[in-house]
C-alpha positions as CSV (number, residue, x, y, z in Angstrom):
1,X,0.0,0.0,0.0
2,X,1.1,3.6,-0.5
3,X,1.6,4.0,3.3
4,X,3.9,1.0,3.4
5,X,1.3,-1.2,5.1
6,X,0.2,-4.6,3.8
7,X,-3.2,-5.8,2.8
8,X,-4.2,-9.3,1.8
9,X,-5.1,-9.6,-1.8
10,X,-8.6,-11.2,-2.2
11,X,-8.4,-11.8,-5.9
12,X,-6.7,-11.0,-9.2
13,X,-8.1,-10.2,-12.7
14,X,-5.9,-10.0,-15.8
15,X,-6.6,-7.8,-18.8
16,X,-9.6,-5.9,-17.4
17,X,-11.0,-3.3,-19.9
18,X,-11.5,0.1,-18.2
19,X,-12.4,3.5,-19.5
20,X,-11.0,6.6,-17.8
21,X,-12.7,9.6,-19.3
22,X,-12.4,9.0,-23.1
23,X,-9.4,6.7,-22.8
24,X,-9.6,2.9,-22.9
25,X,-7.1,0.7,-21.1
26,X,-6.5,-3.0,-20.4
27,X,-5.1,-3.4,-16.9
28,X,-4.4,-6.1,-14.3
29,X,-6.5,-5.6,-11.1
30,X,-6.0,-6.8,-7.6
31,X,-9.0,-7.0,-5.3
32,X,-8.3,-5.4,-1.9
33,X,-10.6,-3.7,0.6
34,X,-10.6,0.0,-0.3
35,X,-13.2,1.5,2.1
36,X,-14.9,4.2,0.0
37,X,-12.8,3.9,-3.2
38,X,-13.9,2.0,-6.2
39,X,-10.4,1.7,-7.6
40,X,-6.9,3.1,-7.0
41,X,-4.5,3.5,-10.0
42,X,-1.1,2.4,-8.7
43,X,2.4,3.1,-9.8
44,X,2.4,0.0,-12.1
45,X,-0.4,1.4,-14.1
46,X,0.8,5.0,-14.0
47,X,4.2,3.9,-15.4
48,X,2.5,2.7,-18.6
49,X,1.4,6.3,-19.3
50,X,5.0,7.4,-19.8
51,X,6.2,10.8,-18.5
52,X,3.5,12.5,-16.5
53,X,3.1,16.2,-15.5
54,X,1.5,16.0,-12.0
55,X,0.2,19.1,-10.4
56,X,-0.7,18.4,-6.7
57,X,-2.1,21.9,-6.1
58,X,-4.6,21.5,-9.0
59,X,-5.1,17.7,-8.4
60,X,-4.5,16.9,-12.1
61,X,-2.1,15.0,-14.3
62,X,-1.3,15.4,-17.9
63,X,0.5,13.0,-20.3
64,X,0.7,12.3,-24.0
65,X,-1.2,9.3,-25.5
66,X,-1.4,8.4,-29.2
67,X,-0.2,11.8,-30.3
68,X,-2.5,13.9,-28.1
69,X,-2.3,15.4,-24.7
70,X,-4.6,13.9,-22.0
71,X,-5.5,15.8,-18.9
72,X,-7.2,14.2,-15.9
73,X,-8.3,16.1,-12.8
74,X,-9.2,14.7,-9.4
75,X,-12.4,15.3,-7.5
76,X,-12.5,18.8,-6.1
77,X,-9.8,20.0,-8.5
78,X,-9.9,23.8,-9.0
79,X,-8.5,23.3,-12.5
80,X,-10.7,25.4,-14.9
81,X,-11.9,24.4,-18.3
82,X,-11.8,20.6,-17.9
83,X,-15.2,18.9,-18.1
84,X,-16.1,16.4,-15.5
85,X,-16.8,12.8,-16.7
86,X,-18.3,11.0,-13.8
87,X,-16.4,10.4,-10.5
88,X,-13.0,10.4,-12.3
89,X,-12.7,13.7,-14.1
90,X,-10.8,13.7,-17.4
91,X,-10.2,15.9,-20.3
92,X,-8.2,16.0,-23.5
93,X,-6.3,18.7,-25.4
94,X,-5.2,18.6,-29.0
95,X,-1.5,18.0,-29.7
96,X,0.4,21.2,-30.4
97,X,1.2,22.1,-34.0
């Protein structure tokens, strides 16, 4: 766990299709008790995104995927101009010319 603690894994699923905003991914999922969270995206998944610009003040991350910039913002993010898409908020900008 992120805090260094250990939690027993209750199950594992390989190649689970998920959609985050407009982006589709195939990920491996471990089933662990998360209290009020549906899912936590860990470092193993985040590494697959390549270089990430992470702004902790605005609760958002940006990265490049398939030639375009993707911007995701967290719940309660003050980041303007990014439309919310359900509980995970995501947005996408066009690649620069």
